[in-house]
C-alpha positions as CSV (number, residue, x, y, z in Angstrom):
1,M,-31.9,11.9,4.5
2,E,-30.3,14.8,5.8
3,K,-30.5,16.9,3.3
4,T,-34.5,18.3,1.8
5,L,-36.1,16.8,-0.9
6,R,-37.6,19.2,-3.5
7,I,-40.5,17.1,-5.1
8,L,-42.8,17.8,-7.8
9,L,-46.2,16.8,-8.1
10,I,-47.8,16.7,-11.5
11,D,-51.9,15.9,-10.9
12,D,-54.5,17.6,-12.5
13,D,-56.8,16.7,-9.5
14,G,-56.6,19.3,-6.6
15,V,-58.0,16.5,-4.2
16,D,-55.3,14.1,-5.0
17,R,-52.6,16.5,-4.7
18,M,-53.9,17.7,-1.6
19,A,-53.2,13.5,-0.2
20,V,-50.0,13.1,-1.4
21,C,-49.0,16.6,-0.2
22,R,-50.0,15.7,3.3
23,A,-48.7,11.7,3.6
24,L,-45.4,13.9,2.4
25,G,-45.4,16.2,5.4
26,K,-45.9,13.0,7.7
27,I,-42.5,11.5,6.6
28,E,-39.4,11.1,8.5
29,F,-37.1,14.0,6.5
30,S,-37.4,17.0,4.9
31,V,-39.3,17.7,1.6
32,N,-40.1,21.1,-0.2
33,I,-43.2,20.4,-2.2
34,L,-44.0,22.0,-6.2
35,E,-47.6,21.5,-7.6
36,A,-48.2,21.6,-11.0
37,S,-52.1,20.6,-12.3
38,N,-50.9,19.9,-16.0
39,Y,-47.8,19.2,-17.8
40,E,-47.3,22.8,-19.5
41,E,-46.8,24.4,-16.2
42,A,-44.8,21.2,-14.9
43,I,-42.2,21.7,-17.4
44,T,-42.4,25.4,-16.6
45,Y,-41.0,23.9,-13.1
46,L,-38.6,21.8,-14.5
47,E,-36.6,24.1,-16.9
48,N,-36.3,27.0,-13.7
49,N,-35.9,24.5,-11.1
50,E,-33.8,21.4,-10.1
51,F,-35.6,18.8,-8.4
52,D,-34.7,15.2,-7.1
53,C,-38.5,13.5,-7.5
54,I,-41.4,14.0,-9.4
55,F,-44.7,12.6,-8.5
56,L,-46.3,12.2,-11.6
57,D,-50.2,11.3,-12.0
58,Y,-51.2,8.7,-14.7
59,H,-54.2,10.1,-16.0
60,L,-53.7,14.0,-17.0
61,P,-55.5,15.7,-19.4
62,G,-54.6,15.2,-23.4
63,K,-51.2,13.3,-22.5
64,D,-51.2,10.1,-20.7
65,G,-48.1,9.1,-17.9
66,L,-46.5,6.6,-20.8
67,A,-46.3,9.7,-23.2
68,V,-44.8,12.0,-20.4
69,V,-42.2,9.6,-19.4
70,R,-41.1,8.8,-22.6
71,E,-40.6,12.5,-23.4
72,L,-39.1,13.4,-20.5
73,R,-36.5,10.3,-21.2
74,D,-36.0,11.2,-24.3
75,S,-35.4,14.9,-23.6
76,G,-32.4,13.6,-21.3
77,N,-34.2,14.0,-17.7
78,K,-33.0,11.4,-15.9
79,I,-34.8,12.6,-12.4
80,P,-36.7,9.9,-10.3
81,L,-40.0,9.4,-11.5
82,V,-42.8,7.8,-9.3
83,I,-46.1,7.2,-10.9
84,L,-49.5,7.7,-9.2
85,T,-52.2,5.1,-11.0
86,G,-55.7,4.3,-10.2
87,Q,-57.7,1.1,-9.5
88,G,-56.7,-1.3,-12.1
89,D,-54.0,0.3,-13.9
90,E,-51.2,-1.6,-12.8
91,Q,-50.3,-3.3,-15.6
92,I,-50.2,0.1,-17.4
93,A,-47.7,0.8,-14.7
94,V,-45.5,-2.0,-15.8
95,E,-45.7,-1.0,-18.9
96,I,-44.4,2.9,-17.5
97,M,-41.8,1.2,-15.3
98,K,-40.2,0.0,-18.9
99,A,-40.4,2.9,-20.2
100,G,-38.3,4.5,-17.7
101,A,-40.4,5.4,-14.7
102,S,-38.8,4.9,-11.5
103,D,-41.7,3.3,-9.0
104,Y,-45.6,3.3,-9.2
105,I,-48.2,3.8,-6.1
106,N,-51.8,3.1,-6.4
107,K,-53.5,6.5,-5.0
108,S,-55.5,4.0,-3.1
109,R,-53.0,3.0,-1.2
110,I,-51.2,6.4,-0.3
111,S,-49.5,6.0,2.9
112,S,-46.3,8.5,4.6
113,Q,-44.8,5.2,5.4
114,L,-45.5,4.2,1.4
115,L,-44.4,7.9,0.4
116,A,-41.1,7.6,2.2
117,K,-39.9,3.9,1.4
118,S,-40.6,5.1,-2.1
119,L,-39.1,7.9,-2.1
120,Q,-36.0,6.9,-0.2
121,H,-35.7,4.0,-2.9
122,V,-35.8,5.9,-5.9
123,V,-33.5,8.4,-4.8
124,R,-31.1,6.3,-3.5
125,M,-31.0,4.3,-7.0
126,Y,-30.8,7.7,-8.7
127,E,-27.6,8.8,-7.0
128,A,-26.6,5.7,-6.9
129,E,-26.9,5.6,-10.7
130,T,-25.8,9.3,-11.0
131,K,-22.3,7.9,-9.2
132,I,-22.1,4.8,-11.4
133,E,-22.4,7.4,-14.7
134,L,-19.9,9.9,-13.3
135,F,-17.1,7.0,-12.6
136,H,-17.8,5.9,-16.3
137,Q,-17.5,9.4,-17.8
138,Q,-14.8,9.4,-15.4
139,L,-13.4,6.5,-16.5
140,L,-14.2,6.9,-20.7
141,E,-11.5,10.2,-20.0
142,S,-9.4,8.5,-18.2
143,N,-9.3,6.3,-21.0
144,E,-8.7,8.9,-23.6
145,Q,-6.0,10.3,-21.7
146,L,-4.6,6.5,-21.7
147,K,-4.8,6.5,-25.4
148,Y,-3.3,10.0,-25.6
149,K,0.0,9.0,-23.6
150,N,0.1,5.7,-25.2
151,Q,-0.1,7.7,-28.7
152,Q,2.4,10.0,-27.1
153,L,4.5,6.9,-26.0
154,E,4.5,5.3,-29.2
155,E,5.6,8.8,-30.9
156,K,8.2,8.6,-28.8
157,Q,9.6,5.1,-29.8
158,Q,9.3,5.8,-33.3
159,Q,11.3,8.8,-32.7
160,I,14.0,6.8,-30.3
161,H,14.1,3.9,-32.6
162,Q,14.4,6.5,-35.3
163,Q,17.7,7.9,-33.0
164,N,19.0,4.3,-32.4
165,L,18.9,3.7,-36.6
166,K,20.8,7.1,-36.9
167,L,23.0,6.4,-34.1
168,L,23.7,2.7,-35.4
169,E,24.7,4.3,-39.3
170,A,26.9,6.5,-37.4
171,A,28.8,4.1,-35.5
172,E,29.0,1.4,-38.4
173,L,30.0,4.3,-41.0
174,K,32.5,5.7,-37.5
175,S,33.9,1.9,-37.7
176,R,34.1,1.4,-41.2
177,F,36.0,5.2,-41.3
178,L,38.8,3.9,-38.9
179,A,39.2,0.2,-40.2
180,T,39.5,2.4,-43.7
181,M,41.8,4.9,-41.9
182,S,44.3,2.9,-40.2
183,H,44.7,-0.1,-43.4
184,E,45.7,3.3,-45.2
185,L,47.9,4.7,-42.6
186,R,49.7,1.1,-41.7
187,T,51.2,0.9,-45.3
188,P,53.2,4.1,-45.6
189,L,54.2,3.3,-41.7
190,N,55.4,0.0,-42.8
191,A,56.9,1.6,-45.3
192,I,58.5,3.9,-43.0
193,M,59.7,1.1,-40.5
194,V,61.1,-0.9,-43.2
195,F,63.5,2.1,-44.6
196,S,64.2,3.1,-40.6
197,E,65.9,-0.5,-40.2
198,M,67.4,-1.3,-43.6
199,I,69.4,2.1,-42.6
200,L,70.5,1.1,-39.4
201,R,71.8,-2.3,-40.8
202,K,73.1,-1.2,-43.6
203,T,74.9,1.8,-41.9
204,K,76.2,0.4,-39.2
205,G,79.8,2.1,-37.5
206,K,79.0,5.0,-40.3
207,L,76.1,7.3,-38.5
208,S,77.5,9.6,-36.3
209,H,76.0,9.1,-32.8
210,S,73.1,11.8,-33.2
211,E,72.5,10.2,-36.5
212,L,72.0,6.8,-34.9
213,D,70.0,8.4,-32.5
214,M,67.4,10.1,-34.7
215,V,67.1,6.9,-37.0
216,E,66.0,4.9,-33.9
217,R,63.6,7.4,-32.5
218,I,62.4,7.4,-36.4
219,L,62.0,3.6,-35.9
220,N,60.8,3.4,-32.2
221,N,57.8,5.9,-33.3
222,G,56.9,3.9,-35.9
223,K,56.2,1.2,-33.5
224,N,54.2,3.3,-31.1
225,L,52.0,5.1,-33.8
226,L,51.8,1.2,-35.0
227,E,50.9,0.1,-31.7
228,L,48.0,2.9,-31.7
229,I,46.8,2.2,-35.0
230,N,46.3,-1.7,-34.5
231,D,45.0,-0.5,-31.2
232,I,42.3,1.6,-33.2
233,L,41.6,-0.9,-35.8
234,D,40.8,-3.7,-33.0
235,L,38.1,-1.9,-31.7
236,S,36.9,-1.1,-35.0
237,K,35.9,-4.5,-35.7
238,I,34.7,-5.1,-32.6
239,E,32.2,-2.6,-32.7
240,A,31.1,-3.0,-36.5
241,G,31.1,-6.9,-35.1
242,G,33.9,-8.1,-37.4
243,L,36.2,-9.2,-34.9
244,Q,36.4,-13.4,-34.6
245,L,38.0,-15.7,-32.4
246,V,40.1,-18.4,-33.6
247,P,40.3,-21.0,-30.6
248,E,43.2,-23.4,-30.2
249,E,44.3,-25.7,-27.6
250,F,47.9,-24.4,-26.2
251,D,49.6,-23.6,-22.8
252,I,48.8,-20.6,-20.9
253,A,51.2,-20.8,-18.5
254,Q,53.9,-20.6,-21.2
255,L,52.1,-18.0,-22.6
256,I,52.4,-15.9,-19.9
257,K,56.0,-16.2,-19.3
258,V,57.1,-15.5,-23.2
259,S,54.3,-12.7,-22.9
260,V,56.2,-11.6,-19.3
261,D,59.9,-12.2,-21.0
262,E,59.3,-9.9,-23.7
263,L,58.1,-7.2,-21.9
264,R,61.0,-7.3,-19.3
265,I,63.0,-5.0,-20.8
266,L,60.7,-2.2,-20.5
267,A,60.6,-2.9,-16.9
268,E,63.9,-3.2,-16.3
269,R,64.8,0.2,-18.3
270,K,62.7,1.6,-15.2
271,N,64.4,-0.4,-12.6
272,L,61.5,-1.9,-11.6
273,T,61.0,-5.9,-10.8
274,I,58.9,-8.0,-13.0
275,N,57.6,-11.5,-11.0
276,T,55.7,-14.7,-12.3
277,Y,53.6,-16.9,-10.0
278,I,51.7,-19.7,-11.8
279,D,49.9,-22.1,-9.8
280,L,47.9,-24.7,-12.1
281,Q,47.3,-27.9,-12.2
282,N,46.3,-28.1,-16.0
283,S,47.9,-25.0,-17.8
284,I,46.1,-26.1,-21.4
285,V,42.9,-24.0,-22.3
286,F,41.1,-23.5,-25.3
287,H,41.1,-20.1,-26.8
288,D,42.0,-17.6,-29.4
289,R,45.8,-17.8,-28.5
290,T,46.6,-14.7,-30.5
291,R,43.8,-12.5,-28.1
292,V,44.6,-13.5,-24.7
293,R,48.1,-13.1,-25.1
294,Q,46.9,-9.6,-26.5
295,V,44.7,-8.9,-23.1
296,I,48.1,-10.4,-21.1
297,V,50.2,-8.2,-22.8
298,N,48.0,-4.6,-22.7
299,L,47.5,-5.7,-18.4
300,L,51.0,-6.1,-18.2
301,S,52.2,-2.7,-20.8
302,N,49.6,-0.9,-18.9
303,A,51.4,-1.9,-15.2
304,I,54.9,-1.4,-16.5
305,K,53.6,2.6,-17.6
306,F,52.3,3.8,-14.6
307,T,54.6,2.4,-12.1
308,D,58.2,3.9,-11.9
309,T,59.2,2.6,-8.9
310,G,58.5,-0.7,-7.0
311,K,57.2,-4.4,-8.3
312,V,55.2,-5.4,-11.3
313,E,53.7,-9.2,-10.5
314,V,51.7,-11.8,-13.0
315,S,49.9,-14.9,-11.2
316,A,47.8,-17.7,-12.6
317,N,46.1,-20.0,-10.6
318,E,42.6,-22.3,-10.7
319,I,39.4,-21.1,-9.3
320,T,37.8,-24.2,-10.3
321,S,39.0,-27.2,-13.1
322,E,37.1,-25.6,-15.1
323,L,37.9,-22.0,-14.3
324,L,41.0,-19.8,-14.5
325,R,42.2,-16.4,-12.7
326,I,45.4,-14.0,-14.1
327,S,46.1,-11.3,-11.9
328,V,48.0,-8.5,-13.1
329,H,49.2,-6.2,-9.8
330,D,51.3,-3.3,-9.8
331,T,53.0,-0.3,-6.9
332,G,52.0,2.0,-9.4
333,I,50.1,5.3,-9.5
334,G,46.8,4.4,-8.7
335,I,43.6,5.0,-9.9
336,E,41.0,7.5,-8.3
337,A,38.1,5.6,-7.1
338,K,35.6,8.1,-8.3
339,K,37.3,6.9,-11.8
340,L,37.3,3.1,-11.9
341,E,33.8,2.7,-12.8
342,H,35.0,4.5,-16.4
343,I,38.2,2.6,-16.7
344,F,37.0,0.4,-19.2
345,E,35.4,3.1,-21.3
346,P,36.8,3.3,-25.1
347,F,39.2,6.4,-25.2
348,R,39.5,6.8,-21.3
349,Q,42.7,7.6,-18.7
350,A,43.1,8.6,-15.3
351,N,44.5,12.0,-16.8
352,Q,42.6,13.4,-19.7
353,T,44.6,16.6,-20.0
354,N,47.2,17.6,-22.8
355,S,49.9,17.7,-20.0
356,R,49.3,14.2,-19.2
357,Q,53.1,12.2,-18.4
358,H,51.5,8.6,-20.1
359,Q,50.5,9.1,-23.5
360,G,48.4,6.6,-25.7
361,T,44.9,6.7,-27.3
362,G,43.1,5.1,-24.0
363,L,42.0,2.2,-26.0
364,G,44.2,-0.8,-24.0
365,L,41.8,-1.7,-20.9
366,A,38.7,-0.9,-23.8
367,I,40.0,-3.2,-25.8
368,T,40.9,-5.7,-23.0
369,D,37.6,-5.6,-21.3
370,S,35.9,-6.8,-24.6
371,L,38.4,-9.2,-26.2
372,I,37.6,-10.4,-22.3
373,K,33.6,-10.7,-22.4
374,M,33.9,-12.0,-26.0
375,M,36.1,-15.0,-24.6
376,K,33.0,-15.5,-22.0
377,G,35.6,-14.1,-19.1
378,S,35.6,-11.3,-16.6
379,I,38.2,-8.5,-15.4
380,S,37.6,-6.2,-12.3
381,V,40.3,-3.9,-11.0
382,E,40.7,-2.6,-7.4
383,S,43.1,0.3,-6.7
384,E,44.4,2.9,-4.3
385,L,45.4,5.7,-5.3
386,G,49.4,6.3,-5.4
387,K,49.5,2.4,-3.7
388,G,49.1,0.8,-6.9
389,S,46.5,-1.6,-9.0
390,D,45.8,-4.9,-9.4
391,F,43.3,-6.2,-12.6
392,R,42.0,-10.0,-12.2
393,L,40.6,-12.0,-15.3
394,E,38.9,-14.5,-15.0
395,L,38.7,-17.0,-18.0
396,P,36.9,-20.4,-18.5
397,R,39.5,-23.2,-19.9
398,F,37.4,-24.0,-22.9
399,L,35.5,-20.7,-25.2
């Protein structure tokens, strides 16, 4: 031991105290001894000093060692206690050990070696117990901190749960509102379109060129507005989980050709070439025909809309016997790399400003992505700004 140990020696016999002090003076490590001839004097020392060990005579006047040990331990004092006993007191010493003493030594056997061995043993045990108690206390404090943090986490989770419920409720209300408004808007819009078509049929050759142009504009804008309303209605149904797929068996090659033919007029108006490449050993699939057509039309319409010169190409081939790939390639304006990750989000367009050239709600690709996921497929895009885009759809043959 490197440090000087502070020892309190409690014994009413001066000769015995001298013998203990002499023996302690010969041990190999340094000690500082304070002597007390009675318990009251010892208590005074204990109140004003710190000790590493106490040597206590069992036979103190007016108070035996067992009572002293119990009193010290009951007061919370945990300093190592070595009991000094007389001949024949071993059984009593064992009882004192049970009461909280650290060791006992028979006075007739006192030697520097025995005292050093006992002192090292009890001090090391005390230091170990102190470390264990400190560790235990730190562990309790850590547990309390963990309990507090767990409580905070639970409160945060409750808050997040409540916020999620509110968000879900708000989303549901939004979807219901959009669905209701879409239905309400479609009724007068359909009437406008029907009346416009009636005017065009019944007044054929009777209207001036400018009058005819205005009626055609009413009809075309009505159609465009109806498409936007249908997009909003579809999105609201998808978000609310109200859109149900109705699978049936059909020829997907034929569906692609029909869809291309329907949109060919839009490409020709912009002097664009539109080509179709079908390479399918088996073109029969089992899916929702209407929704597959909607996906193809969305991708084709976008390709034509965002391409001013060049061409649009649609291809279909088999990755495996159970998995098809449909690609729509264009030579249009392309998409910036940093915007590709957001391209399938609702209300997203590459140009978000009010002055953008290509109008629309930005719902087409979001609806397309949602529909493809419902059909257990996937969609990806490669694009380069100014050079065009390539949308690839992978679709299982059976839903």
